[in-house]
Z-matrix of the N, CA and C atoms (Angstrom, degrees):
N
C 1 1.448
C 2 1.536 1 107.83
N 3 1.302 2 115.60 1 137.51
C 4 1.460 3 118.57 2 -177.92
C 5 1.524 4 110.25 3 -73.69
N 6 1.296 5 115.24 4 158.37
C 7 1.464 6 121.38 5 -178.56
C 8 1.523 7 110.71 6 -59.71
N 9 1.309 8 116.94 7 -42.46
C 10 1.464 9 120.96 8 -178.84
C 11 1.532 10 110.59 9 -63.94
N 12 1.327 11 116.70 10 -45.19
C 13 1.468 12 121.22 11 178.37
C 14 1.523 13 110.11 12 -63.18
N 15 1.318 14 117.20 13 -39.61
C 16 1.457 15 122.33 14 178.60
C 17 1.532 16 110.35 15 -61.17
N 18 1.323 17 117.59 16 -43.00
C 19 1.476 18 121.62 17 178.37
C 20 1.522 19 109.82 18 -59.77
N 21 1.322 20 117.32 19 -45.32
C 22 1.469 21 121.36 20 -179.02
C 23 1.528 22 110.83 21 -63.14
N 24 1.329 23 117.23 22 -45.47
C 25 1.465 24 121.23 23 -179.21
C 26 1.529 25 111.54 24 -62.58
N 27 1.332 26 117.28 25 -44.69
C 28 1.467 27 120.88 26 -179.59
C 29 1.525 28 109.90 27 -65.97
N 30 1.319 29 117.47 28 -36.67
C 31 1.470 30 121.18 29 179.13
C 32 1.527 31 110.14 30 -65.26
N 33 1.304 32 117.91 31 -39.07
C 34 1.466 33 121.96 32 -179.62
C 35 1.527 34 111.38 33 -63.61
N 36 1.336 35 117.07 34 -40.73
C 37 1.466 36 120.49 35 -175.84
C 38 1.518 37 112.65 36 -80.11
N 39 1.314 38 117.95 37 -27.46
C 40 1.472 39 124.24 38 -179.61
C 41 1.533 40 112.39 39 49.03
N 42 1.318 41 116.89 40 44.73
C 43 1.466 42 120.95 41 175.85
C 44 1.521 43 109.54 42 -67.12
N 45 1.330 44 116.11 43 164.87
C 46 1.454 45 121.54 44 179.22
C 47 1.521 46 109.92 45 -57.16
N 48 1.338 47 115.67 46 132.60
C 49 1.463 48 121.83 47 177.93
C 50 1.526 49 114.17 48 80.01
N 51 1.341 50 116.15 49 13.35
C 52 1.466 51 117.49 50 -177.00
C 53 1.527 52 112.53 51 -69.66
N 54 1.348 53 117.68 52 -29.96
C 55 1.470 54 119.61 53 -176.51
C 56 1.536 55 112.82 54 -64.95
N 57 1.345 56 119.12 55 -48.12
C 58 1.466 57 117.47 56 176.63
C 59 1.537 58 112.12 57 -62.11
N 60 1.351 59 115.23 58 -35.63
C 61 1.466 60 118.09 59 177.62
C 62 1.530 61 110.54 60 -62.21
N 63 1.327 62 115.92 61 -45.76
C 64 1.476 63 121.06 62 -179.42
C 65 1.524 64 109.54 63 -61.92
N 66 1.338 65 116.92 64 -43.48
C 67 1.472 66 120.36 65 179.44
C 68 1.523 67 110.70 66 -59.94
N 69 1.314 68 116.22 67 -47.14
C 70 1.467 69 120.24 68 179.90
C 71 1.522 70 111.72 69 -64.21
N 72 1.323 71 115.98 70 -42.90
C 73 1.464 72 120.01 71 -179.69
C 74 1.530 73 110.74 72 -66.05
N 75 1.334 74 116.62 73 -38.43
C 76 1.470 75 120.26 74 178.25
C 77 1.528 76 110.21 75 -64.57
N 78 1.337 77 116.72 76 -41.60
C 79 1.468 78 119.96 77 176.67
C 80 1.531 79 110.70 78 -63.00
N 81 1.321 80 115.54 79 -40.34
C 82 1.466 81 120.12 80 177.95
C 83 1.539 82 110.16 81 -62.15
N 84 1.329 83 116.00 82 -43.60
C 85 1.461 84 121.60 83 178.67
C 86 1.530 85 110.86 84 -62.39
N 87 1.330 86 116.34 85 -43.10
C 88 1.470 87 120.44 86 177.89
C 89 1.525 88 110.46 87 -64.37
N 90 1.313 89 116.45 88 -38.35
C 91 1.467 90 120.10 89 176.49
C 92 1.522 91 111.56 90 -61.63
N 93 1.336 92 115.84 91 -41.17
C 94 1.468 93 119.71 92 176.78
C 95 1.527 94 111.33 93 -62.25
N 96 1.338 95 116.73 94 -44.54
C 97 1.466 96 120.45 95 178.18
C 98 1.522 97 110.81 96 -61.13
N 99 1.320 98 115.67 97 -42.83
C 100 1.470 99 120.21 98 -180.00
C 101 1.531 100 110.47 99 -62.13
N 102 1.321 101 116.26 100 -44.01
C 103 1.465 102 121.01 101 179.52
C 104 1.531 103 110.82 102 -60.59
N 105 1.327 104 116.03 103 -47.50
C 106 1.472 105 120.45 104 -179.86
C 107 1.526 106 110.38 105 -62.63
N 108 1.331 107 116.70 106 -43.08
C 109 1.463 108 120.96 107 179.17
C 110 1.527 109 110.83 108 -60.52
N 111 1.324 110 116.64 109 -46.90
C 112 1.474 111 121.03 110 179.79
C 113 1.525 112 110.89 111 -63.32
N 114 1.324 113 116.62 112 -41.48
C 115 1.465 114 121.65 113 178.68
C 116 1.524 115 109.64 114 -58.80
N 117 1.340 116 116.88 115 -46.55
C 118 1.466 117 121.04 116 179.88
C 119 1.522 118 111.20 117 -66.18
N 120 1.326 119 117.55 118 -38.22
C 121 1.464 120 121.13 119 179.54
C 122 1.525 121 110.61 120 -63.64
N 123 1.330 122 116.86 121 -42.09
C 124 1.468 123 120.93 122 178.77
C 125 1.523 124 109.81 123 -64.62
N 126 1.338 125 116.74 124 -43.96
C 127 1.466 126 120.18 125 179.00
C 128 1.521 127 110.77 126 -61.90
N 129 1.348 128 117.49 127 -40.51
C 130 1.467 129 121.01 128 178.81
C 131 1.525 130 110.69 129 -64.31
N 132 1.327 131 116.89 130 -41.56
C 133 1.465 132 120.51 131 178.64
C 134 1.519 133 110.77 132 -62.82
N 135 1.331 134 116.31 133 -41.98
C 136 1.463 135 120.28 134 179.44
C 137 1.526 136 110.66 135 -64.23
N 138 1.336 137 117.04 136 -42.52
C 139 1.464 138 120.97 137 178.77
C 140 1.524 139 110.41 138 -63.93
N 141 1.332 140 115.95 139 -44.12
C 142 1.463 141 120.17 140 -179.87
C 143 1.527 142 110.69 141 -62.94
N 144 1.324 143 116.79 142 -38.41
C 145 1.464 144 120.85 143 178.51
C 146 1.529 145 110.46 144 -63.63
N 147 1.317 146 116.87 145 -40.54
C 148 1.467 147 120.64 146 178.38
C 149 1.527 148 110.29 147 -64.31
N 150 1.328 149 117.08 148 -42.54
C 151 1.471 150 120.65 149 179.89
C 152 1.522 151 110.08 150 -64.48
N 153 1.325 152 117.44 151 -42.38
C 154 1.469 153 120.19 152 178.66
C 155 1.528 154 111.70 153 -64.66
N 156 1.327 155 116.67 154 -38.69
C 157 1.470 156 119.82 155 176.13
C 158 1.529 157 110.23 156 -64.09
N 159 1.321 158 116.39 157 -38.49
C 160 1.472 159 120.19 158 178.59
C 161 1.524 160 110.23 159 -63.50
N 162 1.319 161 116.95 160 -43.13
C 163 1.473 162 120.05 161 177.87
C 164 1.524 163 110.69 162 -58.52
N 165 1.321 164 116.31 163 -42.69
C 166 1.469 165 120.14 164 178.07
C 167 1.528 166 111.20 165 -64.68
N 168 1.322 167 116.44 166 -40.93
C 169 1.465 168 119.93 167 177.54
C 170 1.525 169 110.84 168 -60.26
N 171 1.321 170 116.61 169 -44.64
C 172 1.462 171 119.85 170 179.63
C 173 1.529 172 111.04 171 -62.75
N 174 1.331 173 116.38 172 -43.82
C 175 1.475 174 119.68 173 -179.80
C 176 1.529 175 111.55 174 -64.66
N 177 1.315 176 116.34 175 -42.75
C 178 1.463 177 119.11 176 -176.79
C 179 1.529 178 112.35 177 -75.00
N 180 1.319 179 117.45 178 -14.50
C 181 1.467 180 121.22 179 179.45
C 182 1.524 181 112.43 180 -114.31
N 183 1.325 182 116.55 181 24.47
C 184 1.463 183 120.56 182 -175.26
C 185 1.528 184 112.60 183 -60.69
N 186 1.306 185 117.68 184 -30.35
C 187 1.470 186 121.18 185 -178.09
C 188 1.528 187 112.17 186 -100.03
N 189 1.307 188 117.17 187 8.40
C 190 1.467 189 120.74 188 -177.19
C 191 1.522 190 111.51 189 -107.81
N 192 1.305 191 115.35 190 165.76
C 193 1.464 192 120.56 191 170.84
C 194 1.528 193 105.72 192 -78.30
N 195 1.306 194 115.82 193 93.82
C 196 1.463 195 122.14 194 -174.56
C 197 1.517 196 107.47 195 -129.63
N 198 1.302 197 117.07 196 150.29
C 199 1.463 198 120.41 197 -178.97
C 200 1.525 199 110.17 198 -135.94
N 201 1.323 200 116.24 199 158.52
C 202 1.465 201 119.61 200 174.55
C 203 1.528 202 112.11 201 -59.15
N 204 1.325 203 116.90 202 -34.92
C 205 1.466 204 120.17 203 178.20
C 206 1.530 205 110.37 204 -63.27
N 207 1.308 206 115.73 205 -40.29
C 208 1.467 207 119.42 206 178.55
C 209 1.530 208 110.38 207 -66.53
N 210 1.336 209 116.84 208 -38.38
C 211 1.469 210 120.17 209 177.06
C 212 1.524 211 109.65 210 -59.59
N 213 1.332 212 116.88 211 -46.04
C 214 1.468 213 120.61 212 178.90
C 215 1.525 214 110.39 213 -59.96
N 216 1.326 215 116.62 214 -42.29
C 217 1.471 216 120.41 215 177.70
C 218 1.522 217 111.02 216 -60.39
N 219 1.327 218 116.37 217 -46.88
C 220 1.468 219 119.92 218 -178.61
C 221 1.526 220 112.01 219 -65.29
N 222 1.332 221 116.03 220 -30.41
C 223 1.465 222 120.41 221 178.62
C 224 1.528 223 111.74 222 -86.13
N 225 1.312 224 116.27 223 -3.37
C 226 1.465 225 123.83 224 178.42
C 227 1.528 226 112.81 225 59.71
N 228 1.343 227 114.76 226 45.45
C 229 1.464 228 121.29 227 175.26
C 230 1.524 229 107.92 228 -131.86
N 231 1.312 230 115.92 229 157.71
C 232 1.458 231 120.09 230 177.12
C 233 1.519 232 110.77 231 -69.15
N 234 1.330 233 116.08 232 146.34
C 235 1.465 234 119.11 233 -176.40
C 236 1.525 235 111.83 234 -64.75
N 237 1.318 236 117.59 235 -42.01
C 238 1.466 237 120.54 236 -179.17
C 239 1.532 238 110.61 237 -59.61
N 240 1.335 239 116.16 238 -47.98
C 241 1.472 240 121.01 239 177.28
C 242 1.526 241 109.76 240 -59.52
N 243 1.327 242 116.83 241 -47.65
C 244 1.464 243 122.79 242 -178.23
C 245 1.527 244 110.87 243 -58.87
N 246 1.322 245 116.60 244 -47.16
C 247 1.463 246 120.73 245 -177.49
C 248 1.532 247 110.97 246 -61.30
N 249 1.326 248 117.27 247 -45.51
C 250 1.469 249 121.31 248 -179.83
C 251 1.526 250 111.14 249 -62.20
N 252 1.330 251 117.11 250 -48.56
C 253 1.467 252 120.42 251 -178.09
C 254 1.529 253 111.33 252 -66.37
N 255 1.328 254 116.00 253 -41.44
C 256 1.464 255 120.02 254 -179.03
C 257 1.526 256 109.90 255 -61.45
N 258 1.324 257 116.32 256 -45.77
C 259 1.461 258 119.99 257 -179.13
C 260 1.525 259 111.28 258 -66.36
N 261 1.321 260 117.74 259 -37.08
C 262 1.469 261 119.36 260 179.56
C 263 1.529 262 111.42 261 -67.58
N 264 1.334 263 118.12 262 -31.00
C 265 1.468 264 121.43 263 179.57
C 266 1.520 265 112.58 264 -83.63
N 267 1.345 266 118.06 265 -36.74
C 268 1.468 267 120.27 266 -172.37
C 269 1.521 268 113.82 267 -106.96
N 270 1.323 269 117.11 268 -18.47
C 271 1.455 270 120.30 269 -175.39
C 272 1.523 271 112.56 270 84.65
N 273 1.322 272 116.64 271 -3.77
C 274 1.465 273 122.03 272 179.74
C 275 1.519 274 109.50 273 -127.58
N 276 1.317 275 115.64 274 148.75
C 277 1.463 276 117.98 275 172.42
C 278 1.523 277 107.56 276 -68.36
N 279 1.327 278 118.18 277 160.34
C 280 1.469 279 119.28 278 178.49
C 281 1.529 280 112.57 279 -55.94
N 282 1.332 281 116.86 280 -40.08
C 283 1.462 282 120.35 281 179.43
C 284 1.519 283 112.43 282 -64.56
N 285 1.342 284 116.53 283 -42.40
C 286 1.467 285 120.51 284 178.00
C 287 1.526 286 110.75 285 -64.68
N 288 1.318 287 115.96 286 -40.85
C 289 1.466 288 120.59 287 179.87
C 290 1.527 289 110.47 288 -62.35
N 291 1.320 290 116.10 289 -46.04
C 292 1.467 291 121.50 290 -179.39
C 293 1.531 292 110.52 291 -63.21
N 294 1.324 293 116.67 292 -42.65
C 295 1.463 294 120.68 293 177.86
C 296 1.531 295 110.63 294 -63.79
N 297 1.325 296 116.64 295 -40.67
C 298 1.467 297 120.60 296 178.11
C 299 1.528 298 110.93 297 -60.63
N 300 1.333 299 117.13 298 -41.95
C 301 1.466 300 120.38 299 176.84
C 302 1.523 301 111.08 300 -60.31
N 303 1.327 302 116.15 301 -42.76
C 304 1.464 303 120.33 302 179.73
C 305 1.530 304 110.89 303 -64.05
N 306 1.315 305 117.16 304 -41.43
C 307 1.471 306 120.77 305 179.30
C 308 1.527 307 110.06 306 -64.85
N 309 1.333 308 117.34 307 -42.01
C 310 1.473 309 120.12 308 178.03
C 311 1.526 310 110.94 309 -62.10
N 312 1.322 311 117.06 310 -40.71
C 313 1.468 312 120.96 311 177.82
C 314 1.528 313 110.06 312 -65.98
N 315 1.324 314 117.02 313 -40.42
C 316 1.466 315 121.05 314 177.76
C 317 1.528 316 110.30 315 -62.20
N 318 1.323 317 117.18 316 -41.93
C 319 1.470 318 120.64 317 177.91
C 320 1.524 319 110.40 318 -60.40
N 321 1.318 320 115.42 319 -42.90
C 322 1.468 321 120.81 320 178.67
C 323 1.535 322 110.55 321 -61.28
N 324 1.325 323 116.78 322 -46.17
C 325 1.466 324 121.02 323 -179.61
C 326 1.530 325 111.75 324 -66.96
N 327 1.315 326 117.11 325 -39.17
C 328 1.465 327 120.07 326 178.45
C 329 1.525 328 111.28 327 -64.36
N 330 1.317 329 116.22 328 -37.95
C 331 1.463 330 120.39 329 -177.40
C 332 1.524 331 112.82 330 -78.75
N 333 1.320 332 118.11 331 -29.88
C 334 1.471 333 119.00 332 -169.62
C 335 1.524 334 115.47 333 -118.58
N 336 1.325 335 117.71 334 -0.12
C 337 1.468 336 118.24 335 -179.02
C 338 1.526 337 109.87 336 -129.88
N 339 1.301 338 114.80 337 169.75
C 340 1.466 339 120.96 338 175.88
C 341 1.525 340 111.51 339 -103.79
N 342 1.328 341 115.92 340 16.62
C 343 1.465 342 119.69 341 178.79
C 344 1.527 343 109.84 342 -62.39
N 345 1.317 344 116.13 343 141.81
C 346 1.458 345 120.34 344 175.15
C 347 1.533 346 108.40 345 -69.58
N 348 1.305 347 115.37 346 156.29
C 349 1.467 348 120.50 347 -178.82
C 350 1.525 349 110.67 348 -59.56
N 351 1.311 350 116.85 349 -40.06
C 352 1.469 351 120.43 350 178.22
C 353 1.526 352 110.35 351 -62.67
N 354 1.333 353 117.49 352 -38.31
C 355 1.468 354 121.07 353 178.74
C 356 1.529 355 110.83 354 -65.39
N 357 1.323 356 115.96 355 -40.54
C 358 1.474 357 120.10 356 177.77
C 359 1.526 358 109.48 357 -63.90
N 360 1.323 359 116.04 358 -43.11
C 361 1.461 360 120.91 359 178.11
C 362 1.528 361 110.83 360 -58.20
N 363 1.324 362 116.06 361 -44.51
C 364 1.471 363 120.72 362 179.02
C 365 1.528 364 110.53 363 -69.02
N 366 1.329 365 116.48 364 -43.53
C 367 1.471 366 121.98 365 -179.88
C 368 1.527 367 111.34 366 -55.93
N 369 1.331 368 116.23 367 -39.23
C 370 1.467 369 120.51 368 -177.52
C 371 1.530 370 112.54 369 -95.92
N 372 1.328 371 114.98 370 10.87
C 373 1.458 372 121.72 371 173.34
C 374 1.528 373 113.52 372 59.04
N 375 1.322 374 116.46 373 39.90
C 376 1.458 375 120.00 374 172.34
C 377 1.516 376 108.00 375 -78.60
N 378 1.320 377 115.59 376 155.28
C 379 1.461 378 119.26 377 176.58
C 380 1.525 379 109.40 378 -60.40
N 381 1.322 380 116.56 379 151.48
C 382 1.467 381 119.19 380 -178.51
C 383 1.528 382 112.05 381 -66.13
N 384 1.301 383 114.77 382 167.98
C 385 1.457 384 120.48 383 178.61
C 386 1.511 385 111.11 384 89.43
N 387 1.309 386 115.28 385 -147.86
C 388 1.461 387 120.76 386 -174.30
C 389 1.523 388 112.77 387 -92.59
N 390 1.314 389 117.84 388 7.97
C 391 1.460 390 121.33 389 -176.69
C 392 1.529 391 111.67 390 -56.20
N 393 1.323 392 117.39 391 -46.53
C 394 1.460 393 120.81 392 -178.84
C 395 1.522 394 110.78 393 -58.42
N 396 1.329 395 116.90 394 -50.57
C 397 1.469 396 120.68 395 -178.17
C 398 1.526 397 111.00 396 -61.62
N 399 1.323 398 116.41 397 -40.78
C 400 1.467 399 120.91 398 -179.90
C 401 1.532 400 110.82 399 -63.54
N 402 1.314 401 116.50 400 -49.76
C 403 1.466 402 120.67 401 -178.96
C 404 1.526 403 110.45 402 -65.63
N 405 1.321 404 116.99 403 -41.99
C 406 1.463 405 120.52 404 179.89
C 407 1.527 406 109.90 405 -58.11
N 408 1.329 407 116.63 406 -45.01
C 409 1.467 408 120.05 407 -179.97
C 410 1.526 409 111.15 408 -65.90
N 411 1.325 410 117.11 409 -40.78
C 412 1.472 411 120.49 410 178.00
C 413 1.524 412 111.24 411 -58.86
N 414 1.325 413 116.51 412 -41.15
C 415 1.462 414 121.08 413 -174.14
C 416 1.527 415 113.60 414 -84.27
N 417 1.330 416 117.68 415 -28.65
C 418 1.473 417 119.59 416 -174.68
C 419 1.522 418 113.73 417 -112.96
N 420 1.321 419 116.60 418 -19.43
C 421 1.460 420 120.05 419 -176.11
C 422 1.524 421 112.85 420 88.26
N 423 1.320 422 117.10 421 -2.29
C 424 1.468 423 122.00 422 179.90
C 425 1.518 424 109.33 423 -129.35
N 426 1.336 425 115.54 424 149.16
C 427 1.457 426 116.00 425 170.15
C 428 1.529 427 106.73 426 -78.85
N 429 1.324 428 118.61 427 161.03
C 430 1.466 429 120.82 428 -174.54
C 431 1.532 430 114.40 429 -55.58
N 432 1.327 431 117.63 430 -39.60
C 433 1.469 432 120.38 431 -179.70
C 434 1.522 433 110.93 432 -64.70
N 435 1.330 434 116.99 433 -46.44
C 436 1.468 435 120.28 434 178.58
C 437 1.524 436 111.01 435 -62.46
N 438 1.330 437 116.10 436 -40.43
C 439 1.471 438 119.29 437 178.64
C 440 1.525 439 110.44 438 -61.01
N 441 1.309 440 116.22 439 -46.69
C 442 1.470 441 120.86 440 179.14
C 443 1.531 442 110.08 441 -58.59
N 444 1.317 443 117.18 442 -47.85
C 445 1.467 444 120.72 443 -178.88
C 446 1.527 445 111.48 444 -62.23
N 447 1.317 446 117.68 445 -41.42
C 448 1.474 447 120.90 446 179.74
C 449 1.528 448 111.60 447 -65.16
N 450 1.328 449 116.69 448 -41.44
C 451 1.470 450 118.66 449 -178.02
C 452 1.521 451 111.60 450 -73.79
N 453 1.287 452 116.76 451 -28.41
C 454 1.471 453 119.81 452 179.64
C 455 1.521 454 111.21 453 -79.61
N 456 1.330 455 118.12 454 -25.52
C 457 1.462 456 121.53 455 179.51
C 458 1.517 457 112.00 456 -77.19
N 459 1.314 458 116.57 457 -18.02
C 460 1.471 459 121.00 458 -176.60
C 461 1.496 460 111.48 459 -76.72
């Protein structure tokens, strides 16, 4: 019989000494709730720490051939677990988040440097060919040249 059910049953019968029993059982129940709450809080902190470390890994490897799977390996967690937790915390899958960081860096380079678009593509380790321009346009609504011209005209 569960502790909560036991408290209810003893309260119904009101046998001699039931009040101290109920008080002790209620304290025991509160202790259980506190333990579970603390356990969940620690697990949440650990998960959040892993997600923050992943964000740092992505930022520090923005110009490298890096993958979400490699991030999970470096963090010593399974990729499936990592992907679910990362998306629940950030709203983006690890791959989408990493791509977003690369696009933001590309926007910064297009606006503030004279690097050629191909150089930016290579700098940020995009696949060769038109992949960079295609993805950049999908994510920003502009091709890299138009984006550069718009930011420089401002």
